[in-house]
N, C-alpha and C positions, 0 to 999 in steps of 0.2 A: 504494500500500500504506500503510495507516494504522499508524504506529508510535507507541508512547507516547513513546519517546525513543531516541536513538542516542548511545552514548557512544564517543568516539574517544580512545584513549590513544596518545600520540605523544611522541617527543622533539620539542622545539620547533624542532629543525633541519629537521623535515619542513615543507615549504611547504603552507600551507592550500589555496592555489589548486590544487595538484597533487592534493590529496585523499589523500596518503599517510599514512593513519591507520587505526587498528584500530577496529572497530565491534562493539558488543554492544547487544542490545535489553533494555529494562527493562519489567517488567510494568506495565500501566496501573493506576492507583490511583483510588479513588473520590473524587469532588469533596469538598473540605473547605477551609474558609477559612484563609488565612494569618494569622500574627501581624500585628497592625496596625503594629507597629514595623518589620516586614520589607517592603521595597519591591521590586517587580519592574518593571524598566524594559525597554521594547522600543526598540531603536535601529535604525530602518529604513534610515538612511543618506541620502546625497544624491549628485548628480553634476552636472557642468557640461555644459550643452547646447552641443555644438560649433557649432550653427548660430546661436544667439543669444548665447552667452557667459554666459548666466545660470545660476545654481545652482538646480537643481531638487531639492526635498526630497521623499522618499518619504513616504507617509501610511499610517496603520494605522487601519482602522475596527474598533471593538470595544475600543479602549483610549483613554485620555484624554491628549490632546496637552498637553505642558507648555508654559508660557509661556517667552519668552526669558529672563526673570529666573530662573525655576525651572531651566531648562537650564544657565544660568551657575552656579547653586549647586552642581550636580552635575558641572560641567565636561564636559557631554556635549550637543553640539548636536542638535537635532531628536529629542528623546526623548519617549516615551510611557509613561504609567503604566498597567500592567495590573492590574486589580482583581479578577480571577478567583481561584479557589481551586485547591488541589491537584487535579490530574486534569482541569482545564478545558483545552479546546483553545486553543492560542496562535493568534491571528488572523494570517493572512498579510497582507503589505502590500497595500493596496487600489490602489496605483499600480504601473505597469509601466515598464520601460525597453526601448526597441527594441534587440534583439540580445542581451538578457540575460534570465536566468531566475532566479527566486527558489529557492534551494536549502535553505531552512530557517533556523531561529534557532540561533545557537551562542554559547557562552560558554567562558571558559578558567578552570579552577581548578587552579593549579599547572601540571603538565605534562599535564593532561587537557583535551581539547576535547570539549564535550558538545553534541550537537544534540538539540533537543526539538520535538516536535509538540504535546505537552501540557505543562502546568506540573507539574514534579515537586515534592516536598516540599522547600521551601527554608527555611533557618534564618537566613539573613542577606541583606541587600540584594543583589540579583543583576541583572546587565545581560545582555540577550540581543541579539545583533547579527545583522542580516540578512546572509545570504550570497548575494550576487549573482554568478552565474557567466556569463561570456560564452558565448553559445550556440555549440555545435559546437567548443568549445575545451578544456573540462575535463570529466572524468567527474563525473556528478552524485552518485554514491555513492562514498565513500572506499574504499580498498583497504588491505590489510595492508602495513605496511612490511617491508623485509627483516629476517630474523631477527637479523642481525649488527648492526643499528642500535641502539646503546645510548642509553638516556635520559640526558641530562646537563643541568646547569644552564647555560643559555646567557646569561641576563641576570640580573644580581644586583647588590645593593649589598654591598660589603665594608666593614663598620664596624670601626674600631679603637677599642676602649673605653679612654677616658682612665684610668678607675679601675684597670684591670687590665693594660692593654696587649695584651689578647687580641683576636683578630680573629673576627668573626662575619659569616656570609653570609646575606643576606635576599633571597629570590627576587623577581624582577620578572616580572610577567605581561604578556602581549601582548593589546591590544584595538584594535579599529578606531577610527579618528578621522575626523571630517568635515573636518579641516584638509587641504585638497587637496595642498599642497606638502610635507607631512611625508614623511619617508623611509619606504619600504615594507618594508625588510629581507627582500625576496623573498616577501612574503605576498600579492602581487597587488593591494594597495591600501594607502593610508597608515595607519600604526599608531602607537600610543603605548605606552609601558611604564608600568606602575603597580604599586603594592603596597597591599594592604589592611591598614594599621596596623602600624607597627614602632616600637620604642622608641629614643629618643635621650636621652642624659644630657649635662649641660653638659661641654663640652670634647671630646666624641666627634668623630672624623673619619670620613669615609667616601669611597669611590671608587665610581664607576658602571662596571660591566663589561658590555660588549655583544659579541655575536658577529655574524657575517655582514657588517656594514657596513665594518669595517676589516680583519677577518681571520676565518678560520673559527673561531678560538679566542677566548674572552672577552678583551677588550682594554679598558683604562681609557679613558673617554670624557670630553670629546671629543679626537680626534686631529687633527693638522694634515693638511689635504688640499691647501690652496693656500698653504702657507708659514706659516700661523698658524691658530689655532682659537679658538672663542668659547664661553663658557658664560654663559647669561642666566638670572637668577633672576626669575621672573615674579610678577605680583601681580594682584589684582582690586581692587574698591572696598573690600573688607573686610579682606583678608589680604595681607601682603607676605612672600614667601619670604625676602627679604633681612633681615627682622626676626629670622629663625631661623638662616639659613645665611649663611656668607661663603665665597668661593672662596679656596683656598690658592694662593700664588704659588710660583714655582720655588725660592725661597730659604726655603720653609717658613713664611712669614708669611701673614697673612690680608689680603686686599684688602677693607678695611672702608669704602671710599669710594664704591664704585659696584657695582650689581648686575649689570653687564655686564662680564665679565672676558675679557681677551684673553691667550692664551698664545702667545708668540713663540718660546720655546725648547723643546727636547725635554724633556718633563716629563710625568709621570703625574698628571693633574689630580686634586685632592682638595678636599673641602668640609667645613667645620667647623661644628659646632653651637655657635656662639659669638656669635650675633647679640644685639641689644639685648634680645630677649624670651627668649633661651635661658638662663634663670637656674635652671630646674628641669627634671626629667625629664618628657617628654610622649610620647604616641604620635602618630605622624604617618602620613598617606597622601601619596604622592608621584606626580606625573605627569611623564613625561619624553618629549620629542619631539626628533627630529633633522631637520636641513635641510642643503641644499647638500652632499649626499654624505657627511654626517657632520661637516662643518666647523663647524657650529653645533649646540649642544645647549641646549635650554631645560628648566628644571625649575620645577614649581610644587608647593609643599608646604603642607599645612594640618594643624593639630593637632586631635586628637579630644577631648582633655581639658585 
């Protein structure tokens, strides 16, 4: 059945692999070009071949494969640029995986998961991820969640503003990642948390809250799993998160000596916008991954302006 798009509204507590989400169809629109400043990326994913131990990347015909350098710029391995317009069909991956079936392209906007067969009208850069389902294991079409299941914010940054002392919550969204050993949070594959642009001002602090991995309820991260926990501020050749953020220690000081921070004591980890370059307000995008059952958390943050 050809659908223009399928919209799935769900509390993020619903497991994507289980397909417990609500579906609605949107009317097909006529083809029209997108704004040149708006990019549409297709991320078909990859897997490790159990027989050879090699990582196999899925491919997409009908989209332009990004170079490794371009993928690094958007922090998304094995990505493709789709150059079609509104209403154009999104090409399915041209590769297959034994025992798995392609179930469509999805993206997350807040607490809404959207599946699309054709490109809707988009006003900002958008990433669509391939949903690969193990054959005979999961329903290929989502179903409605129970009525009593309330939508809630499961992943967020809680920012304490230095200027006012007030707290502000910024939602974190869930996206697939090709980093194979990242934690899955029950989604059936490795994921990362991210946000599209939030404001930090000099001296602001924030905590990262996540559900599922430590508790059913949002919990400050990272938490000790094996007697201690770690937070790592990552970098690439151009940008260092440590230039912007420093980890707070358990006596409320900042660890300004090393971007890899270990927490030995019971403590709710926090991070301060106090780095060498944190001299004025900026908007940032952040990417967060977890490893070793949540014992290790990595953060990469880049500024927009």
